[in-house]
Backbone as CSV, one residue per row, in Angstrom:
resi,resn,N_x,N_y,N_z,CA_x,CA_y,CA_z,C_x,C_y,C_z
1,MET,107.239,126.507,132.067,106.355,125.503,131.474,105.357,125.038,132.532
2,SER,104.068,124.969,132.194,103.071,124.457,133.128,102.711,123.022,132.747
3,TYR,102.174,122.284,133.711,101.957,120.859,133.525,100.518,120.471,133.827
4,VAL,100.122,119.317,133.321,98.826,118.738,133.647,99.069,117.285,134.033
5,MET,98.283,116.799,134.981,98.458,115.431,135.441,97.224,114.596,135.107
6,LYS,97.435,113.482,134.438,96.368,112.531,134.172,96.415,111.486,135.281
7,ILE,95.332,111.378,136.077,95.293,110.445,137.202,94.371,109.280,136.862
8,ILE,94.904,108.093,136.903,94.154,106.897,136.539,94.047,105.983,137.748
9,ASN,92.813,105.704,138.167,92.583,104.786,139.289,92.822,103.359,138.815
10,ILE,93.780,102.697,139.423,94.125,101.338,138.991,93.718,100.269,140.005
11,SER,93.011,100.694,141.073,92.683,99.756,142.154,91.721,98.661,141.707
12,GLN,90.786,99.005,140.824,89.788,98.034,140.379,90.091,97.471,138.992
13,MET,91.262,97.780,138.486,91.597,97.352,137.126,91.984,95.885,137.068
14,THR,91.638,95.280,135.950,92.105,93.927,135.675,93.569,93.997,135.268
15,PRO,94.267,92.902,135.299,95.660,92.907,134.832,95.795,93.450,133.414
16,LYS,94.816,93.139,132.559,94.868,93.625,131.178,94.764,95.144,131.146
17,GLU,93.859,95.714,131.953,93.679,97.174,131.974,94.911,97.870,132.544
18,LYS,95.537,97.264,133.521,96.761,97.839,134.076,97.866,97.857,133.026
19,ARG,97.943,96.772,132.263,98.943,96.731,131.180,98.666,97.817,130.161
20,GLN,97.369,98.100,129.916,96.989,99.148,128.966,97.488,100.515,129.434
21,CYS,97.321,100.790,130.718,97.795,102.063,131.273,99.308,102.177,131.187
22,LEU,99.990,101.113,131.533,101.449,101.131,131.484,101.940,101.299,130.052
23,LYS,101.158,100.756,129.105,101.526,100.900,127.696,101.439,102.368,127.266
24,GLU,100.403,103.073,127.759,100.285,104.495,127.418,101.490,105.269,127.931
25,VAL,101.893,104.956,129.172,103.050,105.625,129.760,104.304,105.330,128.943
26,GLU,104.471,104.072,128.569,105.649,103.686,127.791,105.663,104.396,126.445
27,LEU,104.493,104.474,125.807,104.398,105.163,124.518,104.762,106.631,124.651
28,LEU,104.144,107.297,125.627,104.393,108.724,125.815,105.867,109.025,126.045
29,SER,106.511,108.172,126.823,107.911,108.425,127.172,108.826,108.344,125.960
30,LYS,108.388,107.637,124.905,109.232,107.441,123.725,108.983,108.474,122.631
31,LEU,107.869,109.207,122.739,107.465,110.096,121.647,107.973,111.516,121.865
32,ASN,108.832,111.954,120.973,109.360,113.321,121.037,109.126,113.983,119.684
33,HIS,108.080,114.780,119.619,107.667,115.381,118.348,106.955,116.692,118.645
34,PRO,107.177,117.730,117.836,106.574,119.042,118.137,105.052,119.062,118.099
35,PHE,104.418,118.057,117.478,102.958,118.047,117.394,102.345,116.872,118.145
36,ILE,103.073,116.381,119.127,102.570,115.356,120.038,102.809,115.848,121.457
37,VAL,101.811,115.683,122.323,101.913,116.225,123.681,103.177,115.710,124.370
38,LYS,103.847,116.597,125.083,105.143,116.272,125.682,104.973,115.571,127.026
39,TYR,105.534,114.393,127.127,105.536,113.607,128.362,106.630,114.129,129.290
40,ILE,106.320,114.234,130.582,107.303,114.691,131.562,107.760,113.527,132.446
41,GLU,106.821,112.905,133.159,107.164,111.766,134.008,105.894,111.028,134.399
42,SER,106.053,109.875,135.056,104.911,109.133,135.580,105.331,108.405,136.841
43,TYR,104.344,108.133,137.704,104.632,107.398,138.935,103.327,106.861,139.525
44,ILE,103.446,105.852,140.358,102.295,105.264,141.030,102.230,105.813,142.441
45,GLU,101.039,106.296,142.826,100.812,106.808,144.172,99.544,106.165,144.712
46,GLY,99.699,105.296,145.691,98.551,104.568,146.221,97.942,103.682,145.156
47,ASP,96.651,103.881,144.928,95.947,103.096,143.913,95.827,103.846,142.587
48,THR,96.669,104.834,142.379,96.569,105.620,141.156,97.890,105.640,140.385
49,LEU,97.759,105.673,139.072,98.894,105.913,138.186,98.792,107.372,137.762
50,ARG,99.885,108.112,137.927,99.872,109.538,137.619,100.846,109.830,136.480
51,ILE,100.304,110.446,135.423,101.099,110.773,134.239,101.164,112.292,134.118
52,VAL,102.365,112.836,134.154,102.559,114.288,134.075,102.946,114.652,132.649
53,MET,102.204,115.583,132.053,102.444,116.008,130.673,102.451,117.536,130.609
54,LYS,103.000,118.066,129.537,102.977,119.509,129.321,101.535,119.971,129.148
55,HIS,101.209,121.063,129.808,99.868,121.626,129.702,99.747,122.454,128.427
56,CYS,98.707,122.191,127.652,98.432,122.974,126.441,97.341,123.988,126.781
57,LYS,97.712,125.254,126.783,96.847,126.298,127.329,95.597,126.564,126.492
58,GLY,95.607,126.139,125.237,94.453,126.414,124.389,93.330,125.407,124.513
59,GLY,93.490,124.420,125.401,92.448,123.405,125.552,92.464,122.404,124.411
60,ASP,91.336,121.762,124.174,91.256,120.772,123.104,90.479,121.317,121.907
61,LEU,90.638,120.638,120.797,90.041,121.091,119.541,88.518,121.010,119.582
62,TYR,87.980,120.047,120.313,86.524,119.907,120.408,85.895,121.175,120.982
63,HIS,86.451,121.654,122.094,85.869,122.851,122.721,86.143,124.107,121.891
64,TYR,87.261,124.127,121.164,87.520,125.234,120.229,86.420,125.269,119.166
65,ILE,86.087,124.097,118.622,85.047,124.005,117.591,83.697,124.430,118.157
66,GLN,83.387,123.978,119.379,82.102,124.334,119.987,81.992,125.839,120.227
67,ASN,83.080,126.487,120.610,83.068,127.944,120.796,82.823,128.665,119.482
68,LYS,83.467,128.186,118.414,83.242,128.781,117.091,81.788,128.581,116.650
69,LYS,81.230,127.433,116.986,79.833,127.151,116.642,78.894,128.120,117.358
70,LYS,79.138,128.355,118.647,78.309,129.294,119.417,78.403,130.704,118.846
71,GLN,79.606,131.071,118.386,79.817,132.397,117.821,79.342,132.485,116.374
72,ASN,79.005,131.321,115.797,78.632,131.240,114.382,79.723,131.837,113.495
73,THR,80.979,131.497,113.843,82.136,132.030,113.127,82.871,130.888,112.428
74,PRO,82.857,130.829,111.108,83.570,129.746,110.412,85.069,129.781,110.708
75,ILE,85.663,128.621,110.758,87.114,128.530,110.933,87.761,128.755,109.573
76,LYS,88.736,129.638,109.512,89.354,129.986,108.241,90.088,128.791,107.631
77,GLU,90.090,128.747,106.301,90.760,127.654,105.603,92.249,127.590,105.964
78,THR,92.880,128.742,106.098,94.304,128.754,106.456,94.548,128.037,107.769
79,ARG,93.684,128.296,108.761,93.836,127.647,110.064,93.637,126.135,109.940
80,ILE,92.631,125.720,109.181,92.387,124.287,108.980,93.593,123.633,108.316
81,LEU,94.165,124.309,107.323,95.327,123.757,106.609,96.550,123.649,107.508
82,ILE,96.760,124.661,108.347,97.893,124.611,109.275,97.755,123.407,110.194
83,TRP,96.571,123.244,110.769,96.361,122.131,111.701,96.412,120.788,110.981
84,LEU,95.857,120.708,109.776,95.936,119.459,109.017,97.387,119.080,108.760
85,THR,98.201,120.045,108.370,99.615,119.797,108.105,100.329,119.292,109.358
86,GLN,100.055,119.925,110.486,100.681,119.514,111.742,100.226,118.112,112.149
87,ILE,98.942,117.821,111.988,98.418,116.499,112.333,99.027,115.421,111.440
88,LEU,99.154,115.719,110.143,99.730,114.736,109.214,101.188,114.432,109.535
89,THR,101.966,115.457,109.913,103.365,115.194,110.257,103.443,114.351,111.532
90,ALA,102.522,114.587,112.470,102.493,113.780,113.698,102.092,112.339,113.394
91,LEU,101.093,112.170,112.517,100.663,110.819,112.151,101.765,110.065,111.411
92,LYS,102.475,110.771,110.544,103.583,110.128,109.845,104.625,109.631,110.845
93,PHE,104.909,110.446,111.842,105.861,110.057,112.884,105.361,108.824,113.643
94,LEU,104.079,108.833,114.023,103.517,107.686,114.735,103.587,106.427,113.889
95,HIS,103.131,106.538,112.642,103.086,105.361,111.773,104.475,104.823,111.472
96,SER,105.452,105.720,111.346,106.822,105.268,111.083,107.405,104.548,112.301
97,ASN,106.798,104.793,113.474,107.203,104.088,114.693,106.249,102.925,115.003
98,HIS,105.476,102.537,113.981,104.576,101.381,114.065,103.484,101.567,115.110
99,ILE,103.018,102.805,115.262,101.957,103.101,116.217,100.711,103.546,115.465
100,LEU,99.614,102.856,115.711,98.315,103.220,115.164,97.534,103.894,116.285
101,HIS,97.126,105.147,116.094,96.506,105.885,117.201,95.184,105.249,117.636
102,ARG,94.278,105.016,116.686,92.993,104.349,116.886,91.940,105.162,117.637
103,ASP,92.235,106.379,117.999,91.182,107.215,118.592,91.396,108.680,118.235
104,MET,91.639,108.924,116.937,91.777,110.284,116.450,90.416,110.975,116.529
105,LYS,90.348,112.061,117.292,89.122,112.849,117.403,89.488,114.222,117.956
106,SER,88.548,115.151,117.871,88.853,116.531,118.272,89.174,116.641,119.768
107,LEU,88.628,115.768,120.598,88.931,115.797,122.028,90.370,115.371,122.322
108,ASN,90.948,114.602,121.411,92.304,114.097,121.613,93.359,114.915,120.875
109,ILE,92.999,116.127,120.486,93.955,117.044,119.864,93.957,118.328,120.688
110,LEU,95.093,118.633,121.281,95.210,119.792,122.152,95.823,120.970,121.406
111,ILE,95.511,122.183,121.860,96.001,123.404,121.241,96.953,124.091,122.207
112,ASP,98.181,124.339,121.761,99.162,124.986,122.620,98.967,126.499,122.599
113,ASN,99.733,127.203,123.434,99.568,128.660,123.513,99.975,129.364,122.228
114,ASP,100.780,128.710,121.374,101.148,129.308,120.088,100.246,128.810,118.948
115,LYS,99.147,128.142,119.324,98.122,127.612,118.402,98.576,126.390,117.614
116,ARG,99.761,125.849,117.922,100.098,124.572,117.304,99.258,123.482,117.973
117,VAL,98.927,122.439,117.237,98.167,121.342,117.825,99.104,120.209,118.216
118,ARG,98.671,119.447,119.206,99.437,118.301,119.681,98.488,117.124,119.878
119,LEU,98.820,115.986,119.294,98.027,114.775,119.508,98.267,114.267,120.922
120,CYS,97.218,113.705,121.514,97.366,113.150,122.853,96.506,111.903,123.003
121,ASP,96.539,111.326,124.176,95.764,110.160,124.593,96.042,108.943,123.722
122,PHE,97.118,108.275,124.061,97.479,107.046,123.361,97.058,105.819,124.164
123,GLY,96.010,105.986,125.000,95.550,104.900,125.854,95.052,103.696,125.090
124,ILE,94.567,103.895,123.850,94.112,102.746,123.076,94.923,102.603,121.792
125,SER,96.115,103.190,121.786,96.986,103.024,120.622,97.450,101.580,120.514
126,LYS,97.838,101.210,119.347,98.330,99.861,119.100,99.723,99.955,118.506
127,VAL,100.688,99.365,119.193,102.037,99.302,118.642,102.100,98.068,117.747
128,LEU,102.354,98.304,116.498,102.396,97.203,115.540,103.840,96.794,115.276
129,GLU,104.072,95.521,115.198,105.439,95.034,115.046,106.035,95.404,113.708
130,ASN,105.217,95.514,112.681,105.703,96.014,111.401,104.557,96.672,110.666
131,THR,104.866,97.371,109.603,103.850,98.206,108.952,102.801,97.397,108.193
132,LEU,102.934,96.086,108.143,101.933,95.257,107.475,100.966,94.635,108.477
133,ASP,101.213,94.812,109.773,100.349,94.238,110.792,99.009,94.957,110.835
134,TYR,98.006,94.251,111.305,96.677,94.819,111.441,96.189,94.669,112.876
135,ALA,95.361,95.612,113.309,94.737,95.525,114.633,93.282,95.109,114.446
136,ASN,92.865,94.107,115.186,91.525,93.556,115.001,90.485,94.101,115.974
137,THR,90.934,94.710,117.071,90.000,95.142,118.095,89.189,96.348,117.623
138,LEU,87.881,96.298,117.824,87.018,97.430,117.461,87.116,98.496,118.537
139,ILE,87.970,99.473,118.289,88.207,100.545,119.255,88.149,101.873,118.511
140,GLY,87.634,102.885,119.179,87.591,104.213,118.580,86.291,104.904,118.939
141,THR,86.203,106.182,118.639,85.005,106.953,118.919,84.039,106.788,117.745
142,PRO,82.756,106.413,118.006,81.848,106.002,116.926,81.756,106.942,115.732
143,TYR,81.706,108.285,115.967,81.503,109.206,114.857,82.695,109.259,113.908
144,TYR,83.831,108.725,114.337,85.035,108.746,113.508,85.389,107.359,112.986
145,LEU,84.520,106.383,113.223,84.810,105.014,112.789,84.878,104.938,111.274
146,SER,85.807,104.140,110.780,85.947,103.941,109.336,85.015,102.816,108.880
147,PRO,84.720,102.737,107.588,83.835,101.680,107.085,84.333,100.278,107.419
148,GLU,85.659,100.076,107.390,86.176,98.743,107.692,85.911,98.345,109.141
149,LEU,85.886,99.320,110.031,85.551,99.021,111.419,84.077,98.685,111.558
150,CYS,83.234,99.411,110.830,81.796,99.147,110.874,81.472,97.763,110.323
151,LYS,82.290,97.278,109.415,82.095,95.927,108.861,82.832,94.870,109.674
152,ASP,83.433,95.317,110.801,84.155,94.413,111.692,85.298,93.702,110.976
153,LYS,85.912,94.431,110.055,87.028,93.857,109.302,88.354,94.358,109.859
154,LYS,89.438,93.759,109.364,90.772,94.179,109.775,91.039,95.605,109.302
155,TYR,91.836,96.319,110.052,92.191,97.668,109.642,93.604,97.981,110.103
156,SER,94.139,99.021,109.488,95.488,99.443,109.834,95.564,100.954,109.684
157,TRP,96.646,101.444,109.093,96.886,102.893,109.005,95.743,103.691,108.375
158,PRO,95.017,103.156,107.382,93.962,103.964,106.753,92.874,104.436,107.711
159,SER,92.656,103.725,108.823,91.602,104.154,109.747,91.950,105.476,110.421
160,ASP,93.241,105.727,110.676,93.653,107.027,111.224,93.420,108.135,110.199
161,VAL,93.624,107.814,108.921,93.407,108.800,107.855,91.923,109.125,107.740
162,TRP,91.066,108.099,107.780,89.621,108.316,107.728,89.182,109.251,108.852
163,ALA,89.636,108.976,110.070,89.260,109.798,111.221,89.734,111.236,111.042
164,THR,90.908,111.417,110.425,91.417,112.770,110.160,90.522,113.483,109.157
165,GLY,90.030,112.760,108.159,89.084,113.346,107.215,87.804,113.795,107.908
166,CYS,87.305,112.964,108.833,86.125,113.354,109.625,86.408,114.613,110.430
167,LEU,87.618,114.715,110.931,88.015,115.894,111.716,88.025,117.163,110.859
168,ILE,88.514,117.056,109.619,88.518,118.218,108.723,87.082,118.688,108.463
169,TYR,86.174,117.744,108.254,84.771,118.107,108.051,84.207,118.787,109.297
170,GLU,84.576,118.268,110.467,84.113,118.850,111.726,84.617,120.281,111.897
171,LEU,85.855,120.531,111.514,86.403,121.889,111.591,85.661,122.841,110.651
172,ALA,85.230,122.308,109.513,84.586,123.151,108.491,83.092,123.350,108.733
173,THR,82.450,122.427,109.468,80.985,122.473,109.606,80.490,122.412,111.045
174,PHE,81.393,122.161,111.979,81.068,122.025,113.406,80.296,120.745,113.730
175,ARG,80.328,119.778,112.832,79.715,118.476,113.102,80.474,117.408,112.320
176,THR,80.356,116.172,112.761,81.009,115.086,112.036,80.181,114.725,110.800
177,PRO,80.810,114.142,109.760,80.114,113.979,108.476,78.971,112.972,108.477
178,PHE,78.973,112.012,109.397,77.937,110.969,109.360,77.145,110.925,110.659
179,HIS,77.010,112.087,111.274,76.353,112.175,112.580,74.941,111.595,112.520
180,SER,74.624,110.763,113.519,73.287,110.190,113.608,72.882,110.104,115.067
181,THR,71.634,110.461,115.355,71.123,110.370,116.726,70.296,109.096,116.911
182,LYS,70.312,108.221,115.918,69.460,107.031,115.953,70.218,105.760,116.325
183,GLY,71.394,105.937,116.940,72.098,104.762,117.429,73.234,104.326,116.529
184,ILE,74.011,103.366,117.034,75.229,102.927,116.373,74.941,102.222,115.048
185,GLN,73.826,101.494,114.951,73.518,100.791,113.708,73.265,101.771,112.567
186,GLN,72.499,102.826,112.836,72.237,103.829,111.808,73.512,104.583,111.456
187,LEU,74.332,104.863,112.470,75.598,105.548,112.236,76.489,104.721,111.313
188,CYS,76.614,103.432,111.610,77.449,102.570,110.765,76.884,102.445,109.358
189,TYR,75.558,102.429,109.236,74.943,102.414,107.903,75.329,103.680,107.137
190,ASN,75.239,104.837,107.808,75.605,106.098,107.160,77.073,106.098,106.730
191,ILE,77.939,105.602,107.615,79.373,105.572,107.309,79.640,104.687,106.100
192,ARG,78.913,103.596,105.976,79.158,102.648,104.884,78.474,103.038,103.576
193,TYR,77.320,103.723,103.653,76.535,103.891,102.431,76.094,105.324,102.108
194,ALA,76.041,106.212,103.082,75.549,107.573,102.814,76.523,108.320,101.903
195,PRO,76.022,109.241,101.069,76.920,110.045,100.222,77.943,110.796,101.080
196,ILE,79.160,110.904,100.564,80.199,111.669,101.275,79.888,113.150,101.067
197,PRO,79.597,113.894,102.127,79.227,115.309,101.955,80.426,116.169,101.568
198,ASP,80.175,117.208,100.788,81.208,118.182,100.453,81.383,119.163,101.611
199,LEU,82.526,119.829,101.623,82.715,120.941,102.549,81.871,122.121,102.078
200,PRO,81.549,123.058,102.960,80.807,124.251,102.534,81.546,125.003,101.430
201,ASN,80.789,125.771,100.651,81.343,126.469,99.481,82.377,127.540,99.821
202,ILE,82.453,127.940,101.093,83.446,128.967,101.453,84.870,128.402,101.415
203,TYR,84.978,127.080,101.341,86.302,126.449,101.297,86.646,126.069,99.867
204,SER,87.940,126.045,99.588,88.405,125.827,98.217,88.123,124.409,97.739
205,LYS,88.050,124.278,96.421,87.870,122.962,95.812,89.056,122.060,96.151
206,GLU,90.229,122.666,96.249,91.437,121.901,96.555,91.355,121.278,97.945
207,LEU,90.886,122.043,98.929,90.721,121.500,100.279,89.635,120.430,100.285
208,ASN,88.557,120.670,99.572,87.472,119.683,99.498,87.966,118.374,98.894
209,ASN,88.796,118.470,97.866,89.302,117.259,97.206,90.200,116.447,98.130
210,ILE,91.081,117.131,98.867,91.991,116.393,99.744,91.219,115.765,100.902
211,TYR,90.203,116.477,101.393,89.349,115.917,102.449,88.628,114.662,101.952
212,LYS,88.081,114.728,100.743,87.332,113.582,100.229,88.241,112.398,99.901
213,SER,89.518,112.681,99.623,90.467,111.581,99.377,90.733,110.787,100.656
214,MET,90.464,111.404,101.813,90.616,110.702,103.093,89.394,109.860,103.427
215,LEU,88.282,110.130,102.745,87.037,109.426,103.045,86.630,108.478,101.921
216,ILE,87.602,107.922,101.247,87.323,106.854,100.282,87.070,105.578,101.084
217,ARG,85.958,104.926,100.812,85.529,103.817,101.672,86.419,102.581,101.575
218,GLU,86.995,102.332,100.425,87.901,101.200,100.284,89.277,101.593,100.818
219,PRO,89.736,100.952,101.906,91.005,101.380,102.528,92.196,101.373,101.582
220,SER,92.235,100.429,100.655,93.398,100.339,99.762,93.451,101.494,98.769
221,TYR,92.312,102.189,98.544,92.278,103.335,97.639,92.321,104.671,98.380
222,ARG,92.157,104.630,99.683,92.161,105.852,100.487,93.556,106.478,100.458
223,ALA,93.622,107.795,100.463,94.919,108.480,100.478,95.705,108.078,101.725
224,THR,97.006,107.914,101.554,97.870,107.629,102.693,98.379,108.944,103.275
225,VAL,98.930,108.867,104.482,99.517,110.067,105.093,100.603,110.635,104.191
226,GLN,101.438,109.770,103.633,102.525,110.236,102.769,101.987,110.922,101.516
227,GLN,100.954,110.359,100.912,100.353,110.981,99.723,99.750,112.335,100.062
228,LEU,99.131,112.442,101.218,98.549,113.717,101.637,99.637,114.757,101.868
229,LEU,100.754,114.334,102.452,101.841,115.267,102.742,102.498,115.809,101.472
230,VAL,102.516,115.033,100.394,103.161,115.506,99.162,102.183,116.207,98.224
231,SER,100.900,116.329,98.633,99.938,117.045,97.797,100.322,118.528,97.731
232,ASP,99.952,119.174,96.650,100.337,120.575,96.438,99.872,121.480,97.577
233,ILE,98.627,121.305,98.015,98.065,122.203,99.017,98.794,122.070,100.358
234,VAL,99.195,120.854,100.724,99.919,120.654,101.982,101.375,121.093,101.843
235,GLN,101.961,120.858,100.678,103.340,121.291,100.460,103.466,122.812,100.567
236,ARG,102.501,123.529,100.001,102.519,124.992,100.110,102.438,125.422,101.569
237,GLN,101.577,124.741,102.333,101.427,125.094,103.742,102.679,124.751,104.542
238,LEU,103.306,123.628,104.236,104.562,123.257,104.894,105.612,124.343,104.724
239,LYS,105.756,124.811,103.490,106.777,125.821,103.198,106.458,127.150,103.883
240,LEU,105.169,127.500,103.952,104.775,128.721,104.646,105.073,128.629,106.146
241,LEU,104.796,127.464,106.724,105.071,127.269,108.151,106.558,127.367,108.448
242,ILE,107.373,126.789,107.565,108.827,126.843,107.750,109.321,128.282,107.662
243,GLU,108.837,129.012,106.646,109.239,130.415,106.499,108.852,131.228,107.730
244,GLU,107.651,130.963,108.273,107.183,131.697,109.449,108.074,131.400,110.657
245,LYS,108.438,130.128,110.843,109.270,129.749,111.992,110.672,130.341,111.871
246,ILE,111.186,130.405,110.646,112.515,131.000,110.435,112.473,132.487,110.748
247,ARG,111.395,133.172,110.338,111.244,134.602,110.654,111.148,134.816,112.158
248,GLU,110.405,133.941,112.837,110.287,134.054,114.290,111.652,133.959,114.951
249,LYS,112.468,133.026,114.481,113.798,132.847,115.053,114.660,134.081,114.797
250,GLN,114.570,134.617,113.580,115.372,135.786,113.231,114.945,137.022,114.017
251,ASN,113.659,137.085,114.377,113.134,138.251,115.093,113.302,138.173,116.598
252,MET,113.805,137.049,117.073,114.022,136.917,118.519,115.057,137.936,118.988
253,LYS,114.736,138.682,120.026,115.672,139.664,120.579,116.027,139.248,121.999
254,ARG,117.279,139.027,122.218,117.739,138.620,123.548,118.631,139.719,124.146
255,PRO,118.666,139.847,125.468,117.848,139.098,126.409,116.575,139.827,126.805
256,LEU,116.355,141.071,126.264,115.300,141.936,126.780,113.898,141.411,126.527
257,LYS,113.617,140.933,125.301,112.241,140.612,124.960,111.974,139.114,124.859
258,GLU,112.951,138.334,125.163,112.740,136.887,125.085,112.065,136.394,126.353
259,LYS,111.038,135.567,126.188,110.369,134.986,127.345,111.291,133.968,127.983
260,PRO,111.109,133.677,129.256,111.911,132.642,129.896,111.727,131.309,129.195
261,ALA,112.783,130.525,129.152,112.732,129.231,128.455,111.637,128.348,128.986
262,ALA,111.326,128.448,130.274,110.285,127.606,130.858,108.926,127.899,130.266
263,GLU,108.731,129.106,129.739,107.436,129.480,129.188,107.291,129.078,127.727
264,ASN,108.314,129.357,126.922,108.164,129.076,125.489,109.052,127.944,124.999
265,GLU,109.710,127.239,125.912,110.565,126.103,125.601,111.837,126.501,124.878
266,GLY,112.099,127.794,124.722,113.353,128.257,124.149,113.428,128.065,122.651
267,PRO,114.506,128.549,122.026,114.658,128.457,120.581,114.782,127.035,120.081
268,GLY,115.169,126.103,120.967,115.315,124.710,120.544,114.026,124.117,120.023
269,ALA,112.893,124.503,120.653,111.597,124.001,120.208,111.295,124.484,118.801
270,ASN,111.625,125.747,118.527,111.423,126.314,117.195,112.245,125.554,116.162
271,GLU,113.503,125.294,116.494,114.391,124.583,115.575,113.909,123.160,115.319
272,GLN,113.407,122.497,116.379,112.896,121.142,116.203,111.703,121.131,115.260
273,GLU,110.825,122.123,115.408,109.651,122.185,114.545,110.064,122.404,113.093
274,VAL,111.021,123.297,112.840,111.492,123.532,111.472,112.079,122.262,110.880
275,LYS,112.920,121.574,111.655,113.541,120.337,111.170,112.491,119.281,110.858
276,THR,111.466,119.193,111.704,110.392,118.222,111.482,109.632,118.532,110.202
277,LEU,109.288,119.794,110.004,108.551,120.186,108.801,109.387,119.984,107.543
278,LEU,110.688,120.257,107.649,111.571,120.107,106.488,111.627,118.664,105.983
279,LEU,111.421,117.714,106.880,111.471,116.301,106.495,110.430,115.958,105.436
280,ASP,109.336,116.730,105.408,108.233,116.404,104.504,108.122,117.331,103.298
281,VAL,109.068,118.240,103.153,109.045,119.140,101.999,109.629,118.423,100.787
282,VAL,108.892,118.467,99.691,109.355,117.891,98.430,109.860,119.021,97.562
283,ASP,111.110,118.966,97.155,111.667,120.019,96.304,110.991,120.023,94.944
284,ALA,110.720,121.222,94.464,110.074,121.362,93.151,111.024,120.934,92.046
């Protein structure tokens, strides 16, 4: 297994900023999920806080999208669905642990060597004491801001769903749905009032519908993570992913062709992923 170290200079930080860094470390240490970046350890060295995490060899989703854009190669619907399913299971895990990510974007989603995605960067996450709590601070990347944030109103879990919808559009078109070069005011106007764009015609109506259900402007009517997970299109993908992981396990040949555990995390990682996916399968 290879590692990456996040180094944070804490010498000039205010007490509040230092608490923010320590909160990220505390969050990472508690999160054990196949689609969330794996925390290894952390320590303070001089004026720096050092966080060691598993290295994801595929880089981040933003640069993956930019490479596809340069190649003028659309991302296949199957790939988008696989990643959407993985992101939704990770979000469900976060929300069930009373964590609101608050900065869902393509830069904060890493791609592992097996092409699974992992959420990362919980530096501005908010741990909520219960699922009815709201976070009031305006935090997040502007192109993924939800309408309630643009109106400076209270928000909760639906803002993560909105940002995920923006991400699906970005995967399908290589740009965010309300992109504006005229500043934050025009961007917020677009987010609040501009027509919600459809996905390109190469994608199915079913994918377009689920994407648009994430971009309903009224948070109380916006699809929830749980509703998205039980939709037909995601349920089909969940079952396909489980079948694929079971086949992978059955095809493992030991000891000749199995990679060292340090490289692929061993069969335990496969089993954890299957168990995680099974939690969200709805029996017909």
